[in-house]
GUGU-281883 format. One record per atom (N, C-alpha, C): z, x, y. Coordinates in pm, whole numbers, plus 50000, padded with zeros to 5 digits. Layout:
<fitis>
ZXY/...
</fitis>
This chain:
<fitis>
499995005549883/500004998050010/500115011450121/499405002150181/499225011350358/499615001650468/500445003850561/500434994250683/499264993650753/499334979950782/498624975450903/498474968051015/497584969351068/497784956251194/497754942551129/498474933651181/498794919051158/497614909551229/496914907651179/495794896051306/496414881651268/495374874851347/495894860751346/495404852551227/494374857551191/493744854851046/494674857350925/495934867150949/496674869050847/497714855350810/497514844950871/498624833750894/498954830350766/500244830250708/500674824650588/500324837850459/499724846850528/499974858450403/501164870150448/501044872550342/501814887050325/501074895450394/501434906150493/500924917050520/501774931450508/501304942150444/502084954750461/502184962850579/503434961050694/504044963850780/504554979850790/505024977950695/506054991250668/505804995750475/505985008350459/506045014050352/506985024050343/507805023350219/508995034650219/509065040550082/509515050050071/510115058949936/511435055149929/511955047549807/513225046649792/513285055849675/513785064949643/514175070449512/515495069249474/516075061549369/517255058649317/517975044849400/517025038349496/517775026249542/516845018949558/517435004149538/516254993449565/516644983349619/515674983949775/516194974349913/515854962849838/516864951949886/517024937149861/516314927849977/517044935250102/516654927850203/516254932650337/515484925150396/515084933550521/515234926750674/516214930650734/516524922250859/515744930551023/514654922751084/514304925551153/514994928651284/515384939351371/515844937651487/515124940651608/516034938151723/515194939151877/514374951951849/513714947151928/512614957051980/511734963851876/511964961351719/511024969251639/509544964151617/509194955951717/507914950051710/506944953451793/505834953851814/504874950151935/503844941751907/503584933251992/502644923151963/501634924152074/500074923152054/499344923452102/498414909352120/498334901152218/497734887052232/495914890552219/495404882352162/494264878452180/493204886452254/494004884252446/493404893552505/493904906252565/494304908252432/494514928452441/496174929552525/496624920852582/497974920052665/499114926652554/499714934252582/500664942352507/502484938052546/502934929552429/504204925652450/505104937152362/505824946052411/506904955252367/507884948452335/508754955552240/510174954852206/510234938052170/509674932152043/509604918552024/510794920151931/511784906751939/512614903051902/512484892751800/512274897151657/512014891351537/513644886651442/514694887851490/515764889051439/515824876251389/515654862651483/515714853951434/514734842951377/513674850351365/512394849951272/511544839951348/511664838351498/510364831751568/510284843751695/509424843151772/509234846951887/508124843951970/508334839052109/506954834352178/507254839452341/506044843852367/505534844952543/504614840352581/504204843852693/502734836252764/502044850152822/500884847352765/499744857152830/499394851552961/499814856753061/499414851553209/497994854153210/497884866453176/496394871853224/495304860453165/495184857353019/494474847752944/494954837052946/495754829753010/496264816852994/496694812852857/497334820252801/497574816852630/498934819752616/499414811252490/500874812152490/500604822852335/501234832152333/501494841352215/502824838952155/502794838052006/503904836551935/503744840951772/505034845051700/505314847551600/506124838551533/505754827351433/507214818251412/507134818251233/508354816951208/508714819651079/508514831150974/509074842351076/508924855151021/509394851950870/508684858450781/509474862750626/509124877450555/509874882250482/509304897650441/509684896850291/509014903750242/509284905550104/509134920850049/509824925649932/509454941449864/508534940349780/507824948149745/506674946649652/506874962949591/506954964849469/507074974249404/505464977749333/504814987849408/503504987549334/503404993249197/
</fitis>
């Protein structure tokens, strides 16, 4: 697996955004913290320090008159 950019077309799909090597340790939960993610609107406006700790985030791209959001954030661990 390789991390990659998540796009609007990925809605409802799991996308690798983090790869870890965990020798002798098995992770069981991922808790996003404030500021771990950066989001770009379809108009390429960058939103830094996105907080997904509650599972949802939203803002407004004033330059392109468009709402930007992430809802129902979920994570899973995959062992290749």
